[in-house]
C-alpha positions, 0 to 999 in steps of 0.5 A: 500500500501507499499510505496517506492521510486526508489532512494537508498538515500545517504547512507554509509552502508546497515544499514544506507540505511535501516534506512533512508527508515524506517525514512521516513515511507516507507515499501518497497525498490528497491534493490540498487545493482545488482548481480555483487556486490558480495554475501557478499554485497548482503546478507548485504543489504538483512539482513538489509532490513529484520531487518528493516521490509522492503519489497524488492519490485523490482530488476531491469534489465534495459537492452536491452534483445532484442538488435539487436546485437546477442552477446549483446542480449545474454549478457543482457539476461544472466544479466537478468537471474542472476538478477532474480536468485538474486531476488529470493534468497533475496525474492524480490517481482519481477524482472523487465525490459521493453521489449526492442527493436532491431529496433532503437538507443534507447533501450527503444525507440518508433518505429513502429516495436515495435508492430510487430508480429516479436517483439511479438514472440521474446519477448515471447521467451525471457521472457520464456528463462529468467524464465525457466533458473531460475524457481524462487520460490519466485519472479515474472519476470515482464515486465513494461508497456510502452507507445511505446512498448508492453505491452501498454494496459491492453489487451496487458498485458493479451495477453502477460500473455497468450502467455508466459504461465508461472506462474512466469510471473507477471505484473509490473503496471505503469499506467502513462506509458499507458496513451497515449490518450485523453480518457485515460488522461481525464478519467484516473479514468476509465482507472485505474479501467480497469487496476486493473479489467483486471489484477487482481491477477497478479500485483506484483508492481506499479510505483507511479507518475503523469501526466499532459497535456502540453499547446501546440499543439499537444496532449502532456503529461508530467510525473511529481511528485505525486500531480503535475498532473491530475491522480486520485491518491487516486483512484490509491492507493485505487485500489492497496491496494484493490488488495493487502494491501501490494502492493508496490507502488514505486515513481520514476524519481525524480532528488534528495533525497529532492524531494523524501522526499517531494513526500513521505510526499505528498503521505502519507498525501494524503493516510491519508486524503483519508480514 
């Protein structure tokens, strides 16, 4: 695996940004700026990543490209197009978003209609529109797996891949986001194996985190830092590395740089002792 973190770490220059990642023993990065930063700044970060031997694993979109308001939807689809264009230009492994939703106040929230035929059709058309506008040569456009919107399972991923029907469409695997039942939680080793078996050859980046069962009724799961939950992390790392020795695995959703530093050390030690 090529370990990375979603934090850009506190830094004063592109060189310091790259050097701080290297000092932690990381091999991949999430690009810390968007296309609005301007060509000179974008090129400075790209150059420093290349100098330091860091893979640019992900360029984020994180906007509601299925917003209910047509003007807002158009605005964010255009943003995604520009982000994908930048990602391809800098050689990023993927440009990633979640599907989004027009059905409620939270753009990445859970609603029954997220699993409707209507949303499925909108999502397929939206993904095609973004990819076809750019036709990326180096970068995959990817949709991250989610607990309460498509794709929420490996089978939904496969169906989405088939319906989008674009070679430039890739899988962003967040296994924890798809652990939403007792079966997937208690037998997460089997679920991890299912994910990598079914999505083989399409995975371009993974999120690395953990999950634990809360001691309250009803069945409640909580995302947590690697090592603080029940996910079979050695198996996850092993499967990802078998899929691609250079698979980026990005630690995310921690609250401070110090937490990221500690989590990186934990995962690195785990990877070494698991061999």
